[in-house]
All heavy atoms as an XYZ file, in Angstrom:
797
protein
N     112.458     99.453    -46.586
C     111.391     98.538    -46.915
C     111.768     97.977    -48.238
O     112.050     98.844    -49.273
C     110.080     99.189    -46.862
C     108.964     98.347    -47.410
S     107.258     98.887    -47.082
C     107.313    100.628    -47.135
N     111.565     96.769    -48.599
C     111.750     96.114    -49.908
C     110.516     96.265    -50.624
O     109.506     95.641    -50.478
C     112.118     94.704    -49.724
C     112.491     94.035    -51.001
O     112.400     94.669    -52.022
N     113.008     92.874    -51.012
N     110.520     97.119    -51.704
C     109.332     97.430    -52.509
C     108.833     96.179    -53.342
O     107.774     95.915    -53.550
C     109.625     98.460    -53.500
C     109.678     99.878    -52.820
C     109.944    101.037    -53.702
N     109.097    100.883    -54.978
C     108.221    101.865    -55.167
N     108.036    102.965    -54.351
N     107.432    101.821    -56.244
N     109.868     95.321    -53.699
C     109.517     94.145    -54.453
C     108.531     93.137    -53.649
O     107.831     92.390    -54.251
C     110.845     93.365    -54.835
C     111.553     94.136    -55.788
C     112.765     93.379    -56.298
N     113.757     94.092    -57.083
C     113.624     93.958    -58.468
N     112.720     93.245    -59.051
N     114.401     94.761    -59.226
N     108.589     93.220    -52.351
C     107.764     92.348    -51.535
C     106.388     92.662    -51.827
O     105.504     91.902    -51.776
C     108.070     92.453    -50.028
C     107.148     91.879    -49.220
C     109.566     91.899    -49.846
N     106.117     94.158    -51.961
C     104.751     94.487    -52.073
C     104.325     94.706    -53.589
O     103.450     95.545    -53.938
C     104.550     95.736    -51.375
C     104.708     95.466    -49.889
O     104.149     94.559    -49.425
N     105.313     96.431    -49.082
N     105.038     93.989    -54.559
C     104.594     94.122    -55.871
C     103.657     92.888    -56.246
O     103.763     91.807    -55.738
C     105.763     94.105    -56.797
O     106.562     92.985    -56.873
N     102.789     93.142    -57.106
C     101.802     92.116    -57.642
C     101.859     92.194    -59.091
O     101.833     93.295    -59.672
C     100.487     92.263    -56.966
C     100.367     92.202    -55.521
C     100.746     90.822    -54.965
N     100.573     90.818    -53.513
C     101.506     91.140    -52.688
N     102.639     91.647    -53.050
N     101.286     91.189    -51.414
N     101.475     91.083    -59.785
C     101.290     91.046    -61.287
C      99.806     91.043    -61.575
O      99.046     90.338    -61.013
C     102.014     89.874    -61.850
C     103.449     89.897    -61.606
C     101.738     89.738    -63.353
C     104.150     88.479    -62.059
N      99.454     91.988    -62.469
C      98.121     92.154    -62.968
C      98.119     92.018    -64.484
O      99.002     92.511    -65.158
C      97.556     93.566    -62.617
C      97.392     93.763    -61.137
C      98.470     94.233    -60.332
C      96.189     93.395    -60.489
C      98.358     94.408    -58.931
C      96.117     93.581    -59.123
C      97.138     94.015    -58.382
N      97.036     91.372    -64.970
C      96.974     91.199    -66.356
C      95.485     91.728    -66.798
O      94.635     91.895    -66.002
N      95.407     91.905    -68.097
C      94.087     92.462    -68.652
C      93.524     91.369    -69.561
O      94.209     90.656    -70.448
C      94.263     93.645    -69.542
C      94.712     94.735    -68.617
C      93.047     93.952    -70.330
C      94.926     96.195    -69.390
N      92.179     91.032    -69.273
C      91.570     90.072    -69.980
C      90.609     90.876    -70.945
O      89.657     91.471    -70.417
C      90.690     89.201    -69.185
O      89.879     88.329    -69.882
N      90.888     90.924    -72.252
C      90.246     91.717    -73.134
C      90.326     91.212    -74.571
O      91.435     90.693    -74.928
C      90.599     93.251    -73.016
O      90.385     93.944    -74.067
N      89.432     91.483    -75.380
C      89.650     91.087    -76.842
C      90.872     91.772    -77.507
O      91.594     91.258    -78.291
N      90.903     93.128    -77.219
C      92.007     94.030    -77.850
C      93.270     94.107    -77.058
O      94.403     94.046    -77.618
C      91.407     95.333    -78.167
C      92.263     96.384    -78.967
C      92.599     95.780    -80.282
C      91.629     97.655    -79.130
N      93.167     94.082    -75.769
C      94.332     94.335    -74.850
C      94.678     93.002    -74.136
O      95.465     93.174    -73.161
C      94.118     95.513    -73.952
C      93.866     96.740    -74.640
C      92.535     97.335    -74.852
C      94.905     97.352    -75.403
C      92.252     98.398    -75.508
C      94.589     98.535    -76.268
C      93.275     99.135    -76.183
N      94.127     91.907    -74.446
C      94.339     90.684    -73.761
C      95.740     90.279    -73.477
O      96.553     90.408    -74.451
N      95.988     89.655    -72.365
C      97.271     89.205    -72.018
C      98.327     90.277    -71.696
O      99.515     89.843    -71.451
C      97.771     88.191    -72.970
C      96.929     86.951    -72.981
O      96.516     86.439    -71.893
N      96.632     86.353    -74.129
N      97.918     91.613    -71.715
C      98.973     92.508    -71.227
C      99.144     92.317    -69.784
O      98.223     92.129    -68.989
C      98.337     93.953    -71.459
C      99.113     94.918    -70.762
C     100.368     95.441    -71.433
C      98.745     95.592    -69.598
C     101.018     96.368    -70.700
C      99.544     96.578    -68.967
C     100.683     96.983    -69.507
N     100.379     92.209    -69.280
C     100.658     92.112    -67.900
C     101.580     93.212    -67.376
O     102.473     93.677    -68.218
C     101.256     90.770    -67.612
C     100.420     89.635    -67.888
C     101.011     88.292    -67.545
C     100.185     87.112    -67.943
N     100.774     86.187    -68.727
N     101.414     93.637    -66.155
C     102.279     94.640    -65.661
C     102.446     94.234    -64.084
O     101.582     93.750    -63.495
C     101.749     96.010    -65.829
O     102.695     97.111    -65.487
C     100.381     96.328    -65.115
N     103.570     94.851    -63.554
C     103.846     94.774    -62.202
C     103.353     96.070    -61.393
O     103.862     97.120    -61.937
C     105.262     94.348    -61.943
O     105.551     93.175    -62.488
C     105.587     94.254    -60.353
N     102.618     95.990    -60.465
C     102.241     97.208    -59.712
C     102.643     97.057    -58.204
O     102.588     96.075    -57.601
C     100.638     97.320    -59.791
C     100.114     97.336    -61.138
C     100.075     98.523    -58.887
C     100.459     98.650    -61.958
N     103.304     98.161    -57.702
C     103.615     98.185    -56.386
C     102.366     98.615    -55.533
O     101.971     99.796    -55.868
C     104.913     99.075    -56.123
C     106.013     98.619    -56.922
C     106.362     99.094    -58.176
C     106.778     97.562    -56.494
C     107.403     98.576    -58.794
C     107.780     96.968    -57.089
C     108.253     97.421    -58.369
O     109.198     96.890    -58.958
N     101.932     97.860    -54.680
C     100.688     98.198    -53.874
C     100.835     98.938    -52.638
O      99.845     99.159    -51.987
C      99.804     96.882    -53.707
C     100.590     95.856    -52.845
C      99.607     96.183    -55.059
C      99.743     94.809    -52.351
N     101.984     99.326    -52.279
C     102.257    100.026    -50.966
C     101.452    101.210    -50.804
O     100.900    101.429    -49.773
C     103.715    100.527    -50.972
C     104.833     99.547    -51.267
O     104.462     98.491    -51.814
O     105.998     99.813    -50.920
N     101.319    102.015    -51.847
C     100.594    103.300    -51.580
C      99.010    103.170    -52.212
O      98.255    104.138    -52.177
C     101.313    104.403    -52.306
C     102.576    104.704    -51.644
C     103.241    105.864    -52.088
N     104.567    106.099    -51.494
C     105.474    106.765    -51.906
N     105.365    107.270    -53.014
N     106.574    106.881    -51.221
N      98.582    101.940    -52.410
C      97.231    101.831    -53.002
C      96.337    101.354    -51.820
O      96.851    100.636    -51.016
C      97.251    100.861    -54.259
C      98.171    101.272    -55.451
C      98.069    100.322    -56.511
C      97.764    102.660    -55.892
N      95.016    101.635    -51.949
C      94.217    101.252    -50.834
C      92.910    100.470    -51.222
O      92.132    100.137    -50.499
C      93.914    102.345    -49.957
O      93.282    103.383    -50.693
N      92.741    100.462    -52.673
C      91.404     99.903    -53.078
C      91.576     99.410    -54.570
O      92.473     99.750    -55.232
C      90.325    100.929    -52.910
C      90.503    102.176    -53.768
O      90.774    102.139    -54.914
N      90.319    103.282    -52.964
N      90.517     98.770    -55.028
C      90.603     98.176    -56.353
C      90.452     99.218    -57.481
O      91.150     99.020    -58.469
C      89.410     97.143    -56.681
C      89.627     95.922    -55.748
S      91.350     94.996    -56.071
C      91.225     94.985    -57.848
N      89.844    100.176    -57.242
C      89.769    101.313    -58.164
C      91.207    101.815    -58.527
O      91.559    102.083    -59.647
C      88.861    102.577    -57.860
C      88.673    103.539    -58.955
C      87.793    104.565    -58.503
C      87.530    105.546    -59.604
N      86.508    106.594    -59.366
N      92.009    102.032    -57.453
C      93.310    102.590    -57.666
C      94.216    101.631    -58.455
O      94.978    101.969    -59.238
C      93.982    102.932    -56.283
C      93.347    104.101    -55.715
C      93.896    104.372    -54.271
O      94.551    103.409    -53.666
O      93.644    105.455    -53.762
N      94.082    100.346    -58.021
C      94.754     99.298    -58.781
C      94.458     99.195    -60.161
O      95.366     99.263    -61.099
C      94.452     97.817    -58.160
C      95.095     96.755    -59.008
C      95.042     97.710    -56.707
N      93.258     99.243    -60.579
C      92.835     99.228    -62.026
C      93.253    100.353    -62.764
O      93.820    100.358    -63.831
C      91.276     99.140    -62.100
C      90.710     97.773    -61.630
C      90.680     99.262    -63.519
C      89.212     97.515    -61.399
N      93.150    101.649    -62.153
C      93.660    102.699    -62.689
C      95.195    102.694    -63.019
O      95.673    103.158    -64.139
C      93.356    104.005    -61.845
C      92.001    104.431    -61.928
O      91.166    103.999    -62.763
N      91.543    105.187    -60.888
N      95.934    102.085    -62.109
C      97.414    101.900    -62.214
C      97.688    101.037    -63.421
O      98.523    101.315    -64.287
C      98.127    101.424    -61.060
C      98.160    102.522    -59.913
S      99.266    103.804    -60.205
C     100.746    103.033    -60.312
N      96.985     99.885    -63.551
C      97.073     99.048    -64.640
C      96.888     99.653    -66.025
O      97.766     99.543    -66.863
C      96.259     97.748    -64.404
C      96.336     96.796    -65.712
C      96.694     96.906    -63.121
N      95.778    100.306    -66.140
C      95.371    101.019    -67.306
C      96.437    102.045    -67.644
O      96.738    102.296    -68.786
C      93.914    101.535    -67.264
C      92.966    100.440    -66.949
C      93.631    102.381    -68.524
C      93.107     99.330    -68.022
N      96.872    102.816    -66.601
C      97.932    103.825    -66.823
C      99.195    103.304    -67.362
O      99.863    103.993    -68.241
C      98.160    104.530    -65.575
N      99.685    102.085    -66.936
C     100.813    101.454    -67.427
C     100.644    101.086    -68.920
O     101.482    101.397    -69.773
C     101.205    100.200    -66.690
C     101.895    100.484    -65.255
O     102.107    101.765    -64.991
O     102.210     99.569    -64.618
N      99.502    100.552    -69.306
C      99.317    100.214    -70.659
C      99.201    101.498    -71.577
O      99.732    101.483    -72.588
C      97.956     99.402    -70.787
C      97.433     99.065    -72.186
C      98.612     98.309    -72.927
C      96.229     98.269    -72.129
N      98.476    102.479    -71.028
C      98.501    103.744    -71.762
C      99.811    104.274    -72.040
O     100.072    104.897    -73.064
C      97.532    104.710    -71.067
N     100.758    104.347    -71.046
C     102.086    104.885    -71.187
C     102.867    104.020    -72.319
O     103.398    104.746    -73.150
C     102.811    104.592    -69.848
O     102.197    105.452    -68.846
C     104.240    105.118    -70.033
N     102.745    102.740    -72.289
C     103.373    101.858    -73.297
C     102.705    102.252    -74.754
O     103.567    102.467    -75.721
C     103.160    100.450    -73.117
C     103.984    100.067    -71.744
C     103.588     99.503    -74.170
C     103.795     98.756    -71.197
N     101.474    102.413    -74.836
C     100.871    102.702    -76.084
C     101.265    104.134    -76.637
O     101.524    104.367    -77.813
C      99.410    102.646    -76.109
C      98.759    101.323    -75.777
C      97.260    101.354    -75.540
C      99.103    100.358    -76.901
N     101.448    105.108    -75.744
C     101.819    106.436    -75.966
C     103.250    106.544    -76.428
O     103.637    107.111    -77.412
C     101.467    107.378    -74.745
C     101.614    108.834    -75.086
C     101.235    109.659    -73.768
N      99.991    109.338    -73.365
C      99.758    108.689    -72.059
N     100.652    108.306    -71.412
N      98.532    108.480    -71.744
N     104.112    105.806    -75.661
C     105.586    105.739    -76.048
C     105.802    105.158    -77.402
O     106.703    105.447    -78.144
C     106.241    104.969    -74.961
C     106.468    105.824    -73.636
C     107.062    105.023    -72.596
O     107.337    103.830    -72.676
O     107.287    105.658    -71.489
N     104.954    104.164    -77.815
C     105.039    103.484    -79.070
C     104.328    104.131    -80.176
O     104.261    103.732    -81.367
C     104.540    102.046    -78.899
N     103.641    105.298    -79.786
C     102.879    106.098    -80.800
C     101.738    105.261    -81.384
O     101.490    105.512    -82.552
C     103.918    106.776    -81.880
C     103.218    107.991    -82.586
O     102.391    108.667    -81.920
N     103.470    108.224    -83.756
N     101.157    104.465    -80.629
C      99.972    103.655    -81.046
C      98.675    104.535    -80.585
O      97.988    104.085    -79.848
C     100.000    102.255    -80.457
C     101.215    101.569    -80.872
C     101.313    100.208    -80.057
C     101.175    101.155    -82.401
N      98.529    105.575    -81.437
C      97.354    106.513    -81.113
C      96.071    105.818    -81.253
O      95.356    106.192    -80.273
C      97.594    107.714    -82.017
C      96.443    108.722    -81.765
C      98.937    108.479    -81.823
N      95.809    105.065    -82.157
C      94.541    104.481    -82.457
C      94.165    103.465    -81.226
O      93.061    103.430    -80.716
C      94.379    103.685    -83.617
C      94.342    104.665    -84.825
O      93.912    105.889    -84.671
N      94.709    104.175    -86.049
N      95.153    102.718    -80.677
C      95.039    101.862    -79.687
C      94.750    102.668    -78.366
O      93.959    102.107    -77.469
C      96.137    100.889    -79.494
C      96.264     99.728    -80.662
C      97.525     98.917    -80.321
C      94.999     98.846    -80.561
N      95.541    103.770    -78.182
C      95.278    104.566    -77.034
C      93.989    105.003    -76.975
O      93.353    105.148    -75.940
C      96.409    105.555    -77.026
C      96.506    106.566    -75.838
C      96.670    105.774    -74.531
C      97.525    107.680    -76.053
N      93.553    105.482    -78.061
C      92.086    106.030    -78.250
C      91.028    104.928    -77.894
O      90.087    105.230    -77.240
C      91.725    106.610    -79.563
C      92.428    107.867    -79.835
O      92.935    108.689    -78.799
N      92.721    108.238    -81.025
N      91.363    103.713    -78.323
C      90.474    102.571    -78.001
C      90.503    102.301    -76.500
O      89.434    102.001    -75.855
C      90.799    101.349    -78.729
C      90.351    101.386    -80.266
C      88.792    101.426    -80.242
O      88.038    100.759    -79.545
O      88.297    102.250    -81.122
N      91.669    102.341    -75.916
C      91.742    102.194    -74.437
C      90.945    103.085    -73.596
O      90.297    102.794    -72.776
C      93.193    102.124    -74.026
C      93.493    101.914    -72.612
C      93.114    100.565    -72.100
C      94.951    102.171    -72.338
N      90.865    104.364    -74.047
C      90.201    105.459    -73.413
C      88.656    105.253    -73.408
O      88.030    105.762    -72.575
C      90.587    106.841    -73.902
C      91.911    107.236    -73.811
C      92.241    108.505    -74.478
C      93.688    108.962    -74.167
N      94.014    110.160    -74.965
N      88.150    104.455    -74.344
C      86.888    104.285    -74.502
C      86.319    103.095    -73.651
O      85.110    102.909    -73.561
C      86.384    103.944    -75.972
C      86.653    105.004    -76.981
C      86.412    104.433    -78.332
C      86.727    105.379    -79.475
N      86.588    104.830    -80.795
N      87.200    102.278    -73.174
C      86.759    100.978    -72.476
C      86.855    101.070    -71.032
O      87.532    102.066    -70.372
C      87.727     99.845    -72.954
C      87.486     99.656    -74.423
C      88.556     98.779    -75.115
N      88.372     98.789    -76.525
C      88.065     97.710    -77.190
N      87.829     96.590    -76.609
N      87.973     97.769    -78.617
N      86.201    100.181    -70.389
C      86.047    100.249    -68.804
C      86.497     98.792    -68.427
O      86.257     97.863    -69.087
C      84.633    100.487    -68.344
C      84.007    101.765    -68.825
C      83.304    102.522    -67.820
C      82.804    103.731    -68.116
N      83.634    104.861    -68.465
N      87.059     98.837    -67.275
C      87.631     97.475    -66.748
C      87.181     97.328    -65.264
O      86.997     98.317    -64.524
C      89.178     97.529    -66.872
C      89.668     97.535    -68.224
C      89.796     98.807    -68.849
C      89.932     96.443    -68.925
C      90.287     98.895    -70.245
C      90.379     96.531    -70.287
C      90.579     97.691    -70.864
N      87.148     95.992    -64.869
C      86.782     95.889    -63.532
C      87.409     94.463    -62.990
O      87.958     93.849    -63.867
C      85.226     95.671    -63.405
C      84.665     94.442    -64.160
C      83.129     94.488    -64.190
O      82.557     95.361    -63.791
O      82.537     93.424    -64.672
N      87.361     94.212    -61.757
C      87.926     92.908    -61.270
C      86.701     92.118    -60.937
O      85.666     92.396    -60.633
C      88.803     93.186    -60.067
C      87.869     93.748    -58.891
O      87.501     94.830    -59.020
N      87.929     92.982    -57.834
N      87.062     90.664    -60.941
C      86.066     89.623    -60.540
C      86.725     88.723    -59.612
O      88.009     88.349    -59.721
C      85.637     88.886    -61.838
C      84.759     89.648    -62.774
N      83.464     89.980    -62.473
C      85.068     90.197    -63.881
C      82.921     90.744    -63.434
N      83.800     90.902    -64.393
N      85.990     88.247    -58.682
C      86.531     87.066    -57.891
C      87.557     87.399    -56.931
O      88.122     86.464    -56.346
C      86.867     85.905    -58.663
C      85.690     85.550    -59.615
O      84.516     85.536    -59.241
O      85.957     85.067    -60.759
N      87.899     88.704    -56.678
C      88.880     88.984    -55.657
C      88.650     90.533    -55.278
O      88.122     91.233    -55.873
C      90.340     88.718    -56.125
C      90.740     89.607    -57.348
C      91.389     90.864    -57.176
C      90.552     89.139    -58.672
C      91.677     91.638    -58.186
C      90.931     89.986    -59.707
C      91.591     91.148    -59.508
O      91.960     91.919    -60.501
N      89.234     90.781    -54.088
C      89.221     92.203    -53.527
C      90.613     92.602    -53.191
O      91.613     91.826    -53.350
C      88.226     92.278    -52.456
C      88.697     91.374    -51.280
O      89.827     91.143    -50.923
N      87.606     90.788    -50.691
N      90.745     93.799    -52.644
C      92.157     94.313    -52.252
C      92.799     93.564    -51.255
O      93.966     93.242    -51.359
C      91.960     95.749    -51.971
C      93.313     96.481    -51.885
C      93.952     96.755    -53.111
C      93.922     96.864    -50.689
C      95.283     97.279    -53.008
C      95.164     97.441    -50.745
C      95.768     97.816    -51.823
N      92.150     93.045    -50.338
C      92.759     92.225    -49.330
C      93.280     90.933    -49.882
O      94.326     90.456    -49.522
C      91.734     91.849    -48.287
C      92.412     91.353    -47.022
O      93.324     91.769    -46.474
N      91.822     90.071    -46.511
N      92.613     90.276    -50.924
C      93.145     89.107    -51.549
C      94.514     89.440    -52.293
O      95.314     88.495    -52.402
C      92.095     88.605    -52.727
C      90.804     88.098    -52.090
O      90.803     87.587    -50.952
O      89.714     88.156    -52.763
N      94.475     90.649    -52.903
C      95.792     91.066    -53.504
C      96.987     91.010    -52.512
O      97.994     90.590    -52.818
C      95.577     92.383    -54.278
C      94.649     92.205    -55.491
C      96.884     93.040    -54.660
C      94.199     93.591    -56.002
N      96.657     91.712    -51.276
C      97.637     91.824    -50.243
C      98.140     90.423    -49.737
O      99.374     90.227    -49.509
C      97.141     92.639    -49.222
C      96.966     94.093    -49.520
C      96.689     94.941    -48.321
C      95.403     94.661    -47.665
N      94.996     95.593    -46.658
N      97.291     89.449    -49.673
C      97.530     88.191    -49.147
C      98.121     87.062    -50.069
O      98.549     86.072    -49.819
C      96.223     87.513    -48.475
C      95.707     88.433    -47.499
S      96.829     88.946    -46.160
C      96.941     87.362    -45.323
N      98.136     87.356    -51.448
C      98.548     86.361    -52.385
C      99.510     87.077    -53.382
O      99.322     87.406    -54.556
C      97.305     85.988    -53.277
C      96.302     85.263    -52.387
O      96.582     84.228    -52.011
N      95.190     85.849    -52.134
N     100.749     87.028    -52.947
C     101.900     87.700    -53.651
C     102.280     86.955    -54.948
O     102.856     87.605    -55.885
C     103.052     87.733    -52.709
C     102.820     86.740    -51.725
C     101.336     86.558    -51.650
N     101.922     85.725    -55.088
C     102.535     84.980    -56.227
C     101.404     84.811    -57.353
O     101.668     84.286    -58.439
C     102.960     83.675    -55.874
C     104.152     83.635    -54.775
C     105.092     82.615    -54.926
C     106.083     82.622    -53.948
N     107.285     83.314    -54.415
N     100.179     85.294    -57.078
C      99.133     85.167    -57.948
C      99.076     86.313    -59.094
O      99.491     87.362    -58.731
C      97.810     85.077    -57.311
C      96.632     84.875    -58.057
C      95.429     84.790    -57.202
C      94.084     84.757    -58.087
N      92.812     84.615    -57.337
N      98.655     85.908    -60.292
C      98.418     86.907    -61.327
C      96.884     87.293    -61.191
O      96.103     86.407    -61.190
C      98.695     86.433    -62.708
C     100.227     86.041    -62.910
C      98.238     87.534    -63.706
C     100.588     85.510    -64.187
N      96.679     88.669    -60.973
C      95.348     89.115    -60.818
C      94.805     89.710    -62.183
O      95.450     90.512    -62.833
C      95.280     90.151    -59.856
C      95.569     89.655    -58.398
C      96.753     89.617    -57.933
C      94.503     88.858    -57.666
C      97.172     89.058    -56.578
C      94.843     88.338    -56.316
C      96.120     88.461    -55.949
N      93.692     89.295    -62.712
C      93.276     89.703    -63.964
C      92.162     90.748    -63.821
O      91.219     90.482    -63.022
C      92.617     88.445    -64.684
C      93.838     87.482    -65.089
C      94.200     86.321    -64.440
C      94.648     87.652    -66.197
N      95.299     85.790    -65.007
C      95.579     86.647    -66.169
C      94.801     88.593    -67.206
C      96.538     86.435    -67.081
C      95.713     88.368    -68.231
C      96.713     87.358    -68.142
N      92.337     91.819    -64.625
C      91.355     92.826    -64.820
C      90.649     92.572    -66.029
O      91.266     92.347    -67.022
C      92.089     94.252    -64.850
C      93.145     94.428    -63.849
C      91.078     95.319    -65.134
C      92.631     94.808    -62.507
N      89.200     92.534    -65.998
C      88.369     92.187    -67.171
C      87.794     93.438    -67.718
O      87.286     94.291    -67.034
C      87.392     91.136    -66.560
O      87.897     90.159    -65.961
C      86.387     90.727    -67.773
N      87.665     93.505    -69.082
C      87.045     94.513    -69.730
C      85.549     94.404    -69.553
O      85.011     93.207    -69.759
C      87.410     94.431    -71.281
C      86.730     95.564    -72.006
C      87.129     95.652    -73.438
O      88.051     94.951    -73.939
O      86.536     96.451    -74.181
N      84.823     95.479    -69.345
C      83.383     95.370    -69.145
C      82.839     95.561    -70.564
O      83.191     96.444    -71.367
C      82.906     96.631    -68.259
C      81.375     96.542    -68.348
C      83.520     96.460    -67.015
N      81.979     94.647    -70.809
C      81.233     94.601    -72.106
C      80.361     95.524    -72.204
O      79.377     95.606    -71.261
C      80.753     93.023    -72.413
O      80.115     93.099    -73.715
N      80.145     96.280    -73.366
C      79.062     97.144    -73.601
C      77.930     96.565    -74.543
O      77.011     97.241    -74.922
C      79.552     98.480    -74.301
C      80.388     99.282    -73.271
O      80.245     99.308    -72.065
N      81.433     99.984    -73.831
N      78.033     95.364    -74.717
C      77.019     94.702    -75.575
C      75.808     94.536    -74.816
O      75.755     94.098    -73.643
C      77.500     93.295    -76.069
C      78.810     93.165    -76.896
C      79.213     91.821    -77.155
C      78.541     93.927    -78.148
N      74.697     94.939    -75.472
C      73.392     94.701    -74.966
C      72.743     93.354    -75.415
O      72.857     93.023    -76.606
C      72.458     95.795    -75.350
C      72.880     97.232    -75.154
C      72.676     97.492    -73.581
C      73.093     99.003    -73.338
N      73.632     99.254    -72.134
N      72.312     92.603    -74.530
C      71.690     91.331    -74.867
C      70.215     91.471    -75.049
O      69.468     92.020    -74.328
C      71.938     90.321    -73.754
C      73.395     90.048    -73.398
C      71.254     88.955    -74.061
C      73.748     89.103    -72.315
N      69.846     91.046    -76.240
C      68.439     91.253    -76.622
C      67.701     89.982    -76.320
O      68.024     88.856    -76.759
C      68.308     91.646    -78.103
C      68.837     92.973    -78.324
C      68.597     93.322    -79.823
O      68.222     92.463    -80.703
N      68.880     94.610    -80.132
N      66.522     90.067    -75.668
C      65.746     88.914    -75.415
C      64.484     88.975    -76.345
O      63.836     89.915    -76.484
C      65.285     88.898    -73.840
C      64.312     87.673    -73.536
C      66.478     88.930    -72.984
N      64.332     87.844    -77.031
C      63.167     87.762    -78.132
C      62.099     87.022    -77.283
O      62.289     85.984    -76.788
C      63.627     87.149    -79.289
C      64.623     87.934    -80.038
N      64.372     88.940    -80.764
C      66.085     87.639    -80.131
C      65.583     89.520    -81.240
N      66.651     88.699    -80.834
N      60.913     87.631    -77.488
C      59.717     86.930    -76.874
C      59.013     86.208    -77.915
O      58.794     86.571    -78.964
C      58.861     87.922    -76.041
C      59.531     88.550    -74.931
N      59.629     87.950    -73.795
C      60.184     89.846    -74.897
C      60.300     88.675    -72.918
N      60.640     89.968    -73.626
């Protein structure tokens, strides 16, 4: 089996980690949580190897999710870049 056929490009949309892109082989993955975990693990590996400890600590504090697509969309669109979005922890205050 040609693994390259089952690879997809994922990017991160985030203020701090924005535009990071990585290729993930989706053969053994079955859901979006696994995909997001792989993308974040790839980024963490790069930060760790570069000894960017503060950035690695920031990455550990953040949460990411996908919007506008599901795992089936990933399987059916091999040429698309799929973006993982950082979940904002900001609370919106409503003034009355």
